[in-house]
PDB file of N, CA, C and O in Angstrom:
ATOM      1  N   MET A   1     -36.552 156.750-112.889  1.00  0.00           N
ATOM      2  CA  MET A   1     -36.652 156.548-111.472  1.00  0.00           C
ATOM      3  C   MET A   1     -37.434 157.731-110.897  1.00  0.00           C
ATOM      4  O   MET A   1     -37.171 158.884-111.237  1.00  0.00           O
ATOM      5  N   ARG A   2     -38.385 157.434-110.032  1.00  0.00           N
ATOM      6  CA  ARG A   2     -39.151 158.483-109.366  1.00  0.00           C
ATOM      7  C   ARG A   2     -38.283 159.096-108.257  1.00  0.00           C
ATOM      8  O   ARG A   2     -37.692 158.384-107.445  1.00  0.00           O
ATOM      9  N   VAL A   3     -38.224 160.428-108.245  1.00  0.00           N
ATOM     10  CA  VAL A   3     -37.432 161.129-107.240  1.00  0.00           C
ATOM     11  C   VAL A   3     -38.253 162.277-106.660  1.00  0.00           C
ATOM     12  O   VAL A   3     -39.175 162.772-107.308  1.00  0.00           O
ATOM     13  N   PRO A   4     -37.918 162.705-105.432  1.00  0.00           N
ATOM     14  CA  PRO A   4     -38.639 163.820-104.823  1.00  0.00           C
ATOM     15  C   PRO A   4     -38.199 165.153-105.432  1.00  0.00           C
ATOM     16  O   PRO A   4     -37.324 165.193-106.297  1.00  0.00           O
ATOM     17  N   ALA A   5     -38.807 166.222-104.974  1.00  0.00           N
ATOM     18  CA  ALA A   5     -38.418 167.559-105.415  1.00  0.00           C
ATOM     19  C   ALA A   5     -36.934 167.776-105.142  1.00  0.00           C
ATOM     20  O   ALA A   5     -36.382 167.237-104.183  1.00  0.00           O
ATOM     21  N   ASP A   6     -36.302 168.566-105.990  1.00  0.00           N
ATOM     22  CA  ASP A   6     -34.889 168.877-105.796  1.00  0.00           C
ATOM     23  C   ASP A   6     -34.631 170.309-106.256  1.00  0.00           C
ATOM     24  O   ASP A   6     -35.574 171.074-106.455  1.00  0.00           O
ATOM     25  N   ASN A   7     -33.373 170.673-106.425  1.00  0.00           N
ATOM     26  CA  ASN A   7     -33.064 172.052-106.796  1.00  0.00           C
ATOM     27  C   ASN A   7     -33.400 172.373-108.254  1.00  0.00           C
ATOM     28  O   ASN A   7     -33.287 173.527-108.668  1.00  0.00           O
ATOM     29  N   HIS A   8     -33.816 171.364-109.044  1.00  0.00           N
ATOM     30  CA  HIS A   8     -34.184 171.600-110.435  1.00  0.00           C
ATOM     31  C   HIS A   8     -35.701 171.638-110.642  1.00  0.00           C
ATOM     32  O   HIS A   8     -36.192 172.347-111.521  1.00  0.00           O
ATOM     33  N   THR A   9     -36.428 170.887-109.845  1.00  0.00           N
ATOM     34  CA  THR A   9     -37.875 170.761-110.007  1.00  0.00           C
ATOM     35  C   THR A   9     -38.546 170.860-108.641  1.00  0.00           C
ATOM     36  O   THR A   9     -38.095 170.231-107.684  1.00  0.00           O
ATOM     37  N   ARG A  10     -39.621 171.645-108.544  1.00  0.00           N
ATOM     38  CA  ARG A  10     -40.277 171.891-107.254  1.00  0.00           C
ATOM     39  C   ARG A  10     -41.052 170.691-106.718  1.00  0.00           C
ATOM     40  O   ARG A  10     -41.262 170.593-105.509  1.00  0.00           O
ATOM     41  N   GLY A  11     -41.472 169.795-107.572  1.00  0.00           N
ATOM     42  CA  GLY A  11     -42.266 168.657-107.128  1.00  0.00           C
ATOM     43  C   GLY A  11     -41.620 167.344-107.510  1.00  0.00           C
ATOM     44  O   GLY A  11     -40.603 167.322-108.202  1.00  0.00           O
ATOM     45  N   PRO A  12     -42.211 166.243-107.057  1.00  0.00           N
ATOM     46  CA  PRO A  12     -41.699 164.930-107.446  1.00  0.00           C
ATOM     47  C   PRO A  12     -41.685 164.802-108.974  1.00  0.00           C
ATOM     48  O   PRO A  12     -42.540 165.361-109.660  1.00  0.00           O
ATOM     49  N   HIS A  13     -40.728 164.079-109.481  1.00  0.00           N
ATOM     50  CA  HIS A  13     -40.600 163.942-110.926  1.00  0.00           C
ATOM     51  C   HIS A  13     -39.891 162.639-111.277  1.00  0.00           C
ATOM     52  O   HIS A  13     -39.470 161.884-110.401  1.00  0.00           O
ATOM     53  N   ILE A  14     -39.773 162.402-112.549  1.00  0.00           N
ATOM     54  CA  ILE A  14     -39.096 161.203-113.043  1.00  0.00           C
ATOM     55  C   ILE A  14     -37.697 161.602-113.482  1.00  0.00           C
ATOM     56  O   ILE A  14     -37.525 162.554-114.243  1.00  0.00           O
ATOM     57  N   HIS A  15     -36.696 160.868-112.999  1.00  0.00           N
ATOM     58  CA  HIS A  15     -35.307 161.099-113.386  1.00  0.00           C
ATOM     59  C   HIS A  15     -34.925 160.035-114.408  1.00  0.00           C
ATOM     60  O   HIS A  15     -35.097 158.840-114.167  1.00  0.00           O
ATOM     61  N   ILE A  16     -34.414 160.473-115.533  1.00  0.00           N
ATOM     62  CA  ILE A  16     -34.013 159.539-116.590  1.00  0.00           C
ATOM     63  C   ILE A  16     -32.507 159.638-116.766  1.00  0.00           C
ATOM     64  O   ILE A  16     -31.974 160.713-117.039  1.00  0.00           O
ATOM     65  N   ASP A  17     -31.825 158.509-116.609  1.00  0.00           N
ATOM     66  CA  ASP A  17     -30.392 158.443-116.892  1.00  0.00           C
ATOM     67  C   ASP A  17     -30.228 157.925-118.308  1.00  0.00           C
ATOM     68  O   ASP A  17     -30.913 156.993-118.728  1.00  0.00           O
ATOM     69  N   HIS A  18     -29.332 158.529-119.019  1.00  0.00           N
ATOM     70  CA  HIS A  18     -29.063 158.097-120.386  1.00  0.00           C
ATOM     71  C   HIS A  18     -27.772 157.300-120.402  1.00  0.00           C
ATOM     72  O   HIS A  18     -26.767 157.709-119.820  1.00  0.00           O
ATOM     73  N   GLN A  19     -27.811 156.174-121.065  1.00  0.00           N
ATOM     74  CA  GLN A  19     -26.616 155.365-121.227  1.00  0.00           C
ATOM     75  C   GLN A  19     -26.367 155.198-122.712  1.00  0.00           C
ATOM     76  O   GLN A  19     -27.268 154.864-123.481  1.00  0.00           O
ATOM     77  N   TYR A  20     -25.155 155.433-123.087  1.00  0.00           N
ATOM     78  CA  TYR A  20     -24.770 155.295-124.486  1.00  0.00           C
ATOM     79  C   TYR A  20     -23.669 154.249-124.560  1.00  0.00           C
ATOM     80  O   TYR A  20     -22.782 154.195-123.709  1.00  0.00           O
ATOM     81  N   ILE A  21     -23.740 153.442-125.568  1.00  0.00           N
ATOM     82  CA  ILE A  21     -22.713 152.435-125.788  1.00  0.00           C
ATOM     83  C   ILE A  21     -21.857 152.922-126.939  1.00  0.00           C
ATOM     84  O   ILE A  21     -22.372 153.275-128.000  1.00  0.00           O
ATOM     85  N   GLY A  22     -20.571 152.941-126.734  1.00  0.00           N
ATOM     86  CA  GLY A  22     -19.671 153.359-127.797  1.00  0.00           C
ATOM     87  C   GLY A  22     -18.558 152.353-127.967  1.00  0.00           C
ATOM     88  O   GLY A  22     -17.998 151.850-126.993  1.00  0.00           O
ATOM     89  N   VAL A  23     -18.252 152.073-129.184  1.00  0.00           N
ATOM     90  CA  VAL A  23     -17.120 151.208-129.499  1.00  0.00           C
ATOM     91  C   VAL A  23     -16.158 152.079-130.289  1.00  0.00           C
ATOM     92  O   VAL A  23     -16.490 152.579-131.364  1.00  0.00           O
ATOM     93  N   ALA A  24     -14.967 152.254-129.744  1.00  0.00           N
ATOM     94  CA  ALA A  24     -14.009 153.167-130.361  1.00  0.00           C
ATOM     95  C   ALA A  24     -12.642 152.519-130.473  1.00  0.00           C
ATOM     96  O   ALA A  24     -12.282 151.646-129.683  1.00  0.00           O
ATOM     97  N   ALA A  25     -11.892 152.958-131.462  1.00  0.00           N
ATOM     98  CA  ALA A  25     -10.534 152.448-131.649  1.00  0.00           C
ATOM     99  C   ALA A  25      -9.595 152.999-130.581  1.00  0.00           C
ATOM    100  O   ALA A  25      -8.562 152.396-130.290  1.00  0.00           O
ATOM    101  N   SER A  26      -9.953 154.145-129.995  1.00  0.00           N
ATOM    102  CA  SER A  26      -9.097 154.781-128.998  1.00  0.00           C
ATOM    103  C   SER A  26      -9.965 155.419-127.919  1.00  0.00           C
ATOM    104  O   SER A  26     -11.082 155.862-128.185  1.00  0.00           O
ATOM    105  N   ALA A  27      -9.442 155.458-126.714  1.00  0.00           N
ATOM    106  CA  ALA A  27     -10.146 156.121-125.616  1.00  0.00           C
ATOM    107  C   ALA A  27      -9.748 157.589-125.505  1.00  0.00           C
ATOM    108  O   ALA A  27     -10.248 158.297-124.631  1.00  0.00           O
ATOM    109  N   ASP A  28      -8.866 158.052-126.366  1.00  0.00           N
ATOM    110  CA  ASP A  28      -8.416 159.435-126.327  1.00  0.00           C
ATOM    111  C   ASP A  28      -9.489 160.358-126.910  1.00  0.00           C
ATOM    112  O   ASP A  28      -9.925 160.152-128.043  1.00  0.00           O
ATOM    113  N   PRO A  29      -9.920 161.373-126.152  1.00  0.00           N
ATOM    114  CA  PRO A  29     -10.952 162.288-126.661  1.00  0.00           C
ATOM    115  C   PRO A  29     -10.413 163.125-127.824  1.00  0.00           C
ATOM    116  O   PRO A  29      -9.223 163.435-127.884  1.00  0.00           O
ATOM    117  N   VAL A  30     -11.303 163.481-128.735  1.00  0.00           N
ATOM    118  CA  VAL A  30     -10.914 164.327-129.866  1.00  0.00           C
ATOM    119  C   VAL A  30     -11.429 165.751-129.688  1.00  0.00           C
ATOM    120  O   VAL A  30     -11.063 166.642-130.455  1.00  0.00           O
ATOM    121  N   ALA A  31     -12.280 165.976-128.679  1.00  0.00           N
ATOM    122  CA  ALA A  31     -12.806 167.314-128.398  1.00  0.00           C
ATOM    123  C   ALA A  31     -13.261 167.358-126.944  1.00  0.00           C
ATOM    124  O   ALA A  31     -13.406 166.321-126.297  1.00  0.00           O
ATOM    125  N   VAL A  32     -13.482 168.557-126.444  1.00  0.00           N
ATOM    126  CA  VAL A  32     -14.008 168.734-125.092  1.00  0.00           C
ATOM    127  C   VAL A  32     -15.519 168.509-125.153  1.00  0.00           C
ATOM    128  O   VAL A  32     -16.190 169.138-125.971  1.00  0.00           O
ATOM    129  N   PRO A  33     -16.074 167.628-124.311  1.00  0.00           N
ATOM    130  CA  PRO A  33     -17.516 167.378-124.373  1.00  0.00           C
ATOM    131  C   PRO A  33     -18.324 168.591-123.926  1.00  0.00           C
ATOM    132  O   PRO A  33     -17.893 169.355-123.062  1.00  0.00           O
ATOM    133  N   GLU A  34     -19.494 168.756-124.521  1.00  0.00           N
ATOM    134  CA  GLU A  34     -20.376 169.866-124.158  1.00  0.00           C
ATOM    135  C   GLU A  34     -21.008 169.628-122.792  1.00  0.00           C
ATOM    136  O   GLU A  34     -21.235 170.574-122.036  1.00  0.00           O
ATOM    137  N   HIS A  35     -21.293 168.370-122.475  1.00  0.00           N
ATOM    138  CA  HIS A  35     -21.871 167.987-121.189  1.00  0.00           C
ATOM    139  C   HIS A  35     -20.962 166.955-120.538  1.00  0.00           C
ATOM    140  O   HIS A  35     -20.356 166.140-121.233  1.00  0.00           O
ATOM    141  N   PRO A  36     -20.858 166.980-119.213  1.00  0.00           N
ATOM    142  CA  PRO A  36     -19.991 165.996-118.548  1.00  0.00           C
ATOM    143  C   PRO A  36     -20.527 164.580-118.721  1.00  0.00           C
ATOM    144  O   PRO A  36     -21.732 164.344-118.633  1.00  0.00           O
ATOM    145  N   PHE A  37     -19.646 163.671-118.961  1.00  0.00           N
ATOM    146  CA  PHE A  37     -19.999 162.265-119.062  1.00  0.00           C
ATOM    147  C   PHE A  37     -18.742 161.451-118.816  1.00  0.00           C
ATOM    148  O   PHE A  37     -17.650 162.009-118.710  1.00  0.00           O
ATOM    149  N   GLY A  38     -18.883 160.166-118.727  1.00  0.00           N
ATOM    150  CA  GLY A  38     -17.725 159.308-118.529  1.00  0.00           C
ATOM    151  C   GLY A  38     -17.831 158.059-119.377  1.00  0.00           C
ATOM    152  O   GLY A  38     -18.922 157.549-119.632  1.00  0.00           O
ATOM    153  N   TRP A  39     -16.681 157.577-119.808  1.00  0.00           N
ATOM    154  CA  TRP A  39     -16.597 156.300-120.513  1.00  0.00           C
ATOM    155  C   TRP A  39     -16.019 155.297-119.528  1.00  0.00           C
ATOM    156  O   TRP A  39     -15.044 155.596-118.838  1.00  0.00           O
ATOM    157  N   PHE A  40     -16.604 154.123-119.456  1.00  0.00           N
ATOM    158  CA  PHE A  40     -16.157 153.105-118.507  1.00  0.00           C
ATOM    159  C   PHE A  40     -15.989 151.768-119.203  1.00  0.00           C
ATOM    160  O   PHE A  40     -16.767 151.407-120.087  1.00  0.00           O
ATOM    161  N   THR A  41     -14.975 151.046-118.796  1.00  0.00           N
ATOM    162  CA  THR A  41     -14.850 149.656-119.215  1.00  0.00           C
ATOM    163  C   THR A  41     -15.611 148.812-118.205  1.00  0.00           C
ATOM    164  O   THR A  41     -16.005 149.313-117.152  1.00  0.00           O
ATOM    165  N   ALA A  42     -15.819 147.560-118.508  1.00  0.00           N
ATOM    166  CA  ALA A  42     -16.517 146.673-117.576  1.00  0.00           C
ATOM    167  C   ALA A  42     -15.773 146.600-116.245  1.00  0.00           C
ATOM    168  O   ALA A  42     -16.401 146.542-115.188  1.00  0.00           O
ATOM    169  N   ASP A  43     -14.449 146.602-116.287  1.00  0.00           N
ATOM    170  CA  ASP A  43     -13.649 146.512-115.070  1.00  0.00           C
ATOM    171  C   ASP A  43     -13.728 147.777-114.215  1.00  0.00           C
ATOM    172  O   ASP A  43     -13.465 147.724-113.013  1.00  0.00           O
ATOM    173  N   GLU A  44     -14.084 148.900-114.814  1.00  0.00           N
ATOM    174  CA  GLU A  44     -14.141 150.171-114.081  1.00  0.00           C
ATOM    175  C   GLU A  44     -15.497 150.442-113.442  1.00  0.00           C
ATOM    176  O   GLU A  44     -15.623 151.382-112.657  1.00  0.00           O
ATOM    177  N   LEU A  45     -16.501 149.652-113.753  1.00  0.00           N
ATOM    178  CA  LEU A  45     -17.849 149.937-113.264  1.00  0.00           C
ATOM    179  C   LEU A  45     -17.968 149.915-111.750  1.00  0.00           C
ATOM    180  O   LEU A  45     -18.664 150.756-111.182  1.00  0.00           O
ATOM    181  N   ASP A  46     -17.308 148.975-111.081  1.00  0.00           N
ATOM    182  CA  ASP A  46     -17.452 148.884-109.629  1.00  0.00           C
ATOM    183  C   ASP A  46     -16.968 150.128-108.902  1.00  0.00           C
ATOM    184  O   ASP A  46     -17.431 150.406-107.796  1.00  0.00           O
ATOM    185  N   GLY A  47     -16.055 150.879-109.488  1.00  0.00           N
ATOM    186  CA  GLY A  47     -15.570 152.095-108.852  1.00  0.00           C
ATOM    187  C   GLY A  47     -16.232 153.359-109.370  1.00  0.00           C
ATOM    188  O   GLY A  47     -15.879 154.461-108.950  1.00  0.00           O
ATOM    189  N   ALA A  48     -17.185 153.211-110.275  1.00  0.00           N
ATOM    190  CA  ALA A  48     -17.818 154.381-110.894  1.00  0.00           C
ATOM    191  C   ALA A  48     -18.882 154.978-109.979  1.00  0.00           C
ATOM    192  O   ALA A  48     -19.618 154.255-109.307  1.00  0.00           O
ATOM    193  N   GLU A  49     -18.952 156.302-109.966  1.00  0.00           N
ATOM    194  CA  GLU A  49     -19.985 156.984-109.196  1.00  0.00           C
ATOM    195  C   GLU A  49     -21.199 157.177-110.091  1.00  0.00           C
ATOM    196  O   GLU A  49     -21.207 158.042-110.967  1.00  0.00           O
ATOM    197  N   MET A  50     -22.226 156.364-109.861  1.00  0.00           N
ATOM    198  CA  MET A  50     -23.476 156.498-110.600  1.00  0.00           C
ATOM    199  C   MET A  50     -24.587 155.881-109.779  1.00  0.00           C
ATOM    200  O   MET A  50     -24.333 155.111-108.852  1.00  0.00           O
ATOM    201  N   LEU A  51     -25.818 156.220-110.120  1.00  0.00           N
ATOM    202  CA  LEU A  51     -26.961 155.663-109.408  1.00  0.00           C
ATOM    203  C   LEU A  51     -26.947 154.147-109.508  1.00  0.00           C
ATOM    204  O   LEU A  51     -26.497 153.586-110.507  1.00  0.00           O
ATOM    205  N   SER A  52     -27.439 153.490-108.474  1.00  0.00           N
ATOM    206  CA  SER A  52     -27.366 152.027-108.431  1.00  0.00           C
ATOM    207  C   SER A  52     -28.118 151.374-109.583  1.00  0.00           C
ATOM    208  O   SER A  52     -27.664 150.357-110.108  1.00  0.00           O
ATOM    209  N   ASP A  53     -29.268 151.938-109.995  1.00  0.00           N
ATOM    210  CA  ASP A  53     -29.992 151.324-111.111  1.00  0.00           C
ATOM    211  C   ASP A  53     -29.255 151.532-112.429  1.00  0.00           C
ATOM    212  O   ASP A  53     -29.308 150.671-113.307  1.00  0.00           O
ATOM    213  N   THR A  54     -28.571 152.660-112.578  1.00  0.00           N
ATOM    214  CA  THR A  54     -27.766 152.909-113.776  1.00  0.00           C
ATOM    215  C   THR A  54     -26.594 151.949-113.815  1.00  0.00           C
ATOM    216  O   THR A  54     -26.263 151.407-114.869  1.00  0.00           O
ATOM    217  N   LEU A  55     -25.968 151.738-112.672  1.00  0.00           N
ATOM    218  CA  LEU A  55     -24.853 150.798-112.586  1.00  0.00           C
ATOM    219  C   LEU A  55     -25.302 149.388-112.945  1.00  0.00           C
ATOM    220  O   LEU A  55     -24.601 148.675-113.663  1.00  0.00           O
ATOM    221  N   LEU A  56     -26.458 148.985-112.454  1.00  0.00           N
ATOM    222  CA  LEU A  56     -26.992 147.662-112.763  1.00  0.00           C
ATOM    223  C   LEU A  56     -27.202 147.495-114.267  1.00  0.00           C
ATOM    224  O   LEU A  56     -26.820 146.475-114.840  1.00  0.00           O
ATOM    225  N   LEU A  57     -27.809 148.496-114.904  1.00  0.00           N
ATOM    226  CA  LEU A  57     -28.025 148.424-116.350  1.00  0.00           C
ATOM    227  C   LEU A  57     -26.708 148.381-117.117  1.00  0.00           C
ATOM    228  O   LEU A  57     -26.578 147.637-118.089  1.00  0.00           O
ATOM    229  N   ALA A  58     -25.745 149.168-116.688  1.00  0.00           N
ATOM    230  CA  ALA A  58     -24.447 149.169-117.357  1.00  0.00           C
ATOM    231  C   ALA A  58     -23.801 147.790-117.269  1.00  0.00           C
ATOM    232  O   ALA A  58     -23.220 147.316-118.245  1.00  0.00           O
ATOM    233  N   LYS A  59     -23.896 147.151-116.122  1.00  0.00           N
ATOM    234  CA  LYS A  59     -23.319 145.808-115.967  1.00  0.00           C
ATOM    235  C   LYS A  59     -24.051 144.778-116.825  1.00  0.00           C
ATOM    236  O   LYS A  59     -23.455 143.789-117.251  1.00  0.00           O
ATOM    237  N   MET A  60     -25.338 145.007-117.077  1.00  0.00           N
ATOM    238  CA  MET A  60     -26.105 144.086-117.910  1.00  0.00           C
ATOM    239  C   MET A  60     -25.749 144.227-119.388  1.00  0.00           C
ATOM    240  O   MET A  60     -25.903 143.277-120.155  1.00  0.00           O
ATOM    241  N   ILE A  61     -25.278 145.396-119.789  1.00  0.00           N
ATOM    242  CA  ILE A  61     -24.968 145.650-121.194  1.00  0.00           C
ATOM    243  C   ILE A  61     -23.686 144.957-121.636  1.00  0.00           C
ATOM    244  O   ILE A  61     -23.623 144.430-122.747  1.00  0.00           O
ATOM    245  N   PHE A  62     -22.672 144.948-120.789  1.00  0.00           N
ATOM    246  CA  PHE A  62     -21.367 144.458-121.213  1.00  0.00           C
ATOM    247  C   PHE A  62     -21.358 143.019-121.740  1.00  0.00           C
ATOM    248  O   PHE A  62     -20.661 142.758-122.720  1.00  0.00           O
ATOM    249  N   PRO A  63     -22.084 142.080-121.152  1.00  0.00           N
ATOM    250  CA  PRO A  63     -22.043 140.722-121.704  1.00  0.00           C
ATOM    251  C   PRO A  63     -22.584 140.604-123.134  1.00  0.00           C
ATOM    252  O   PRO A  63     -22.277 139.635-123.829  1.00  0.00           O
ATOM    253  N   VAL A  64     -23.376 141.570-123.576  1.00  0.00           N
ATOM    254  CA  VAL A  64     -23.956 141.479-124.926  1.00  0.00           C
ATOM    255  C   VAL A  64     -23.473 142.597-125.848  1.00  0.00           C
ATOM    256  O   VAL A  64     -23.994 142.745-126.953  1.00  0.00           O
ATOM    257  N   ILE A  65     -22.490 143.385-125.419  1.00  0.00           N
ATOM    258  CA  ILE A  65     -22.068 144.532-126.228  1.00  0.00           C
ATOM    259  C   ILE A  65     -21.548 144.102-127.597  1.00  0.00           C
ATOM    260  O   ILE A  65     -21.795 144.790-128.587  1.00  0.00           O
ATOM    261  N   ASN A  66     -20.835 142.983-127.675  1.00  0.00           N
ATOM    262  CA  ASN A  66     -20.317 142.544-128.966  1.00  0.00           C
ATOM    263  C   ASN A  66     -21.443 142.137-129.905  1.00  0.00           C
ATOM    264  O   ASN A  66     -21.353 142.357-131.112  1.00  0.00           O
ATOM    265  N   ILE A  67     -22.496 141.549-129.363  1.00  0.00           N
ATOM    266  CA  ILE A  67     -23.646 141.186-130.193  1.00  0.00           C
ATOM    267  C   ILE A  67     -24.351 142.448-130.673  1.00  0.00           C
ATOM    268  O   ILE A  67     -24.734 142.543-131.839  1.00  0.00           O
ATOM    269  N   LEU A  68     -24.520 143.405-129.786  1.00  0.00           N
ATOM    270  CA  LEU A  68     -25.196 144.644-130.158  1.00  0.00           C
ATOM    271  C   LEU A  68     -24.412 145.423-131.207  1.00  0.00           C
ATOM    272  O   LEU A  68     -25.004 146.144-132.010  1.00  0.00           O
ATOM    273  N   ASN A  69     -23.102 145.289-131.210  1.00  0.00           N
ATOM    274  CA  ASN A  69     -22.245 146.020-132.135  1.00  0.00           C
ATOM    275  C   ASN A  69     -21.998 145.256-133.437  1.00  0.00           C
ATOM    276  O   ASN A  69     -21.498 145.839-134.400  1.00  0.00           O
ATOM    277  N   ALA A  70     -22.328 143.996-133.486  1.00  0.00           N
ATOM    278  CA  ALA A  70     -22.035 143.177-134.661  1.00  0.00           C
ATOM    279  C   ALA A  70     -22.813 143.650-135.882  1.00  0.00           C
ATOM    280  O   ALA A  70     -24.003 143.952-135.797  1.00  0.00           O
ATOM    281  N   THR A  71     -22.138 143.709-136.994  1.00  0.00           N
ATOM    282  CA  THR A  71     -22.801 144.115-138.238  1.00  0.00           C
ATOM    283  C   THR A  71     -23.263 142.914-139.045  1.00  0.00           C
ATOM    284  O   THR A  71     -24.083 143.059-139.952  1.00  0.00           O
ATOM    285  N   GLN A  72     -22.752 141.734-138.733  1.00  0.00           N
ATOM    286  CA  GLN A  72     -23.094 140.563-139.519  1.00  0.00           C
ATOM    287  C   GLN A  72     -24.359 139.849-139.026  1.00  0.00           C
ATOM    288  O   GLN A  72     -24.764 138.851-139.622  1.00  0.00           O
ATOM    289  N   ILE A  73     -24.987 140.336-137.958  1.00  0.00           N
ATOM    290  CA  ILE A  73     -26.229 139.719-137.490  1.00  0.00           C
ATOM    291  C   ILE A  73     -27.379 140.684-137.689  1.00  0.00           C
ATOM    292  O   ILE A  73     -27.177 141.894-137.797  1.00  0.00           O
ATOM    293  N   ASP A  74     -28.558 140.159-137.737  1.00  0.00           N
ATOM    294  CA  ASP A  74     -29.712 141.010-137.987  1.00  0.00           C
ATOM    295  C   ASP A  74     -30.237 141.631-136.694  1.00  0.00           C
ATOM    296  O   ASP A  74     -29.844 141.235-135.597  1.00  0.00           O
ATOM    297  N   ARG A  75     -31.114 142.591-136.840  1.00  0.00           N
ATOM    298  CA  ARG A  75     -31.676 143.307-135.692  1.00  0.00           C
ATOM    299  C   ARG A  75     -32.441 142.373-134.760  1.00  0.00           C
ATOM    300  O   ARG A  75     -32.445 142.586-133.548  1.00  0.00           O
ATOM    301  N   ALA A  76     -33.087 141.348-135.301  1.00  0.00           N
ATOM    302  CA  ALA A  76     -33.832 140.413-134.455  1.00  0.00           C
ATOM    303  C   ALA A  76     -32.890 139.724-133.474  1.00  0.00           C
ATOM    304  O   ALA A  76     -33.241 139.526-132.311  1.00  0.00           O
ATOM    305  N   GLU A  77     -31.710 139.363-133.930  1.00  0.00           N
ATOM    306  CA  GLU A  77     -30.721 138.731-133.047  1.00  0.00           C
ATOM    307  C   GLU A  77     -30.252 139.711-131.974  1.00  0.00           C
ATOM    308  O   GLU A  77     -30.041 139.325-130.824  1.00  0.00           O
ATOM    309  N   GLN A  78     -30.092 140.969-132.350  1.00  0.00           N
ATOM    310  CA  GLN A  78     -29.698 141.973-131.368  1.00  0.00           C
ATOM    311  C   GLN A  78     -30.789 142.148-130.313  1.00  0.00           C
ATOM    312  O   GLN A  78     -30.486 142.255-129.125  1.00  0.00           O
ATOM    313  N   TRP A  79     -32.044 142.177-130.732  1.00  0.00           N
ATOM    314  CA  TRP A  79     -33.154 142.289-129.788  1.00  0.00           C
ATOM    315  C   TRP A  79     -33.203 141.069-128.874  1.00  0.00           C
ATOM    316  O   TRP A  79     -33.453 141.213-127.677  1.00  0.00           O
ATOM    317  N   ARG A  80     -32.969 139.876-129.410  1.00  0.00           N
ATOM    318  CA  ARG A  80     -32.956 138.664-128.575  1.00  0.00           C
ATOM    319  C   ARG A  80     -31.837 138.746-127.539  1.00  0.00           C
ATOM    320  O   ARG A  80     -32.024 138.341-126.391  1.00  0.00           O
ATOM    321  N   ALA A  81     -30.681 139.265-127.934  1.00  0.00           N
ATOM    322  CA  ALA A  81     -29.564 139.402-126.998  1.00  0.00           C
ATOM    323  C   ALA A  81     -29.924 140.361-125.865  1.00  0.00           C
ATOM    324  O   ALA A  81     -29.620 140.094-124.703  1.00  0.00           O
ATOM    325  N   MET A  82     -30.573 141.479-126.203  1.00  0.00           N
ATOM    326  CA  MET A  82     -30.971 142.433-125.165  1.00  0.00           C
ATOM    327  C   MET A  82     -32.020 141.829-124.238  1.00  0.00           C
ATOM    328  O   MET A  82     -31.976 142.041-123.026  1.00  0.00           O
ATOM    329  N   ALA A  83     -32.957 141.083-124.802  1.00  0.00           N
ATOM    330  CA  ALA A  83     -33.993 140.447-123.974  1.00  0.00           C
ATOM    331  C   ALA A  83     -33.363 139.408-123.050  1.00  0.00           C
ATOM    332  O   ALA A  83     -33.726 139.326-121.877  1.00  0.00           O
ATOM    333  N   THR A  84     -32.432 138.621-123.561  1.00  0.00           N
ATOM    334  CA  THR A  84     -31.753 137.612-122.753  1.00  0.00           C
ATOM    335  C   THR A  84     -30.978 138.248-121.606  1.00  0.00           C
ATOM    336  O   THR A  84     -30.903 137.688-120.513  1.00  0.00           O
ATOM    337  N   ALA A  85     -30.400 139.425-121.860  1.00  0.00           N
ATOM    338  CA  ALA A  85     -29.632 140.142-120.830  1.00  0.00           C
ATOM    339  C   ALA A  85     -30.540 140.868-119.848  1.00  0.00           C
ATOM    340  O   ALA A  85     -30.056 141.432-118.866  1.00  0.00           O
ATOM    341  N   GLY A  86     -31.852 140.865-120.095  1.00  0.00           N
ATOM    342  CA  GLY A  86     -32.780 141.553-119.209  1.00  0.00           C
ATOM    343  C   GLY A  86     -32.875 143.045-119.468  1.00  0.00           C
ATOM    344  O   GLY A  86     -33.325 143.797-118.603  1.00  0.00           O
ATOM    345  N   LEU A  87     -32.453 143.487-120.659  1.00  0.00           N
ATOM    346  CA  LEU A  87     -32.464 144.903-120.986  1.00  0.00           C
ATOM    347  C   LEU A  87     -33.774 145.376-121.589  1.00  0.00           C
ATOM    348  O   LEU A  87     -33.946 146.574-121.814  1.00  0.00           O
ATOM    349  N   LEU A  88     -34.695 144.473-121.855  1.00  0.00           N
ATOM    350  CA  LEU A  88     -35.992 144.857-122.428  1.00  0.00           C
ATOM    351  C   LEU A  88     -37.091 144.562-121.442  1.00  0.00           C
ATOM    352  O   LEU A  88     -38.261 144.811-121.730  1.00  0.00           O
TER     353      LEU A  88
END
């Protein structure tokens, strides 16, 4: 996303939000994270504080997360799922 100058950069720049998908047996942390981040379920997204475009992408991921995580399907099927969800 294009953003104006801020306290980190003197001129206009591109802001990149990183989204990671994790599938875990437990939501309990095993260590203190080096950088702040949050884990959200699909039901928690509406109350999450994040940029609107990041929120939109996160909501697009959840309907296909099981396909993206599946080990029994090939990468082509995973790419088709992402394209269908509008993630590509």
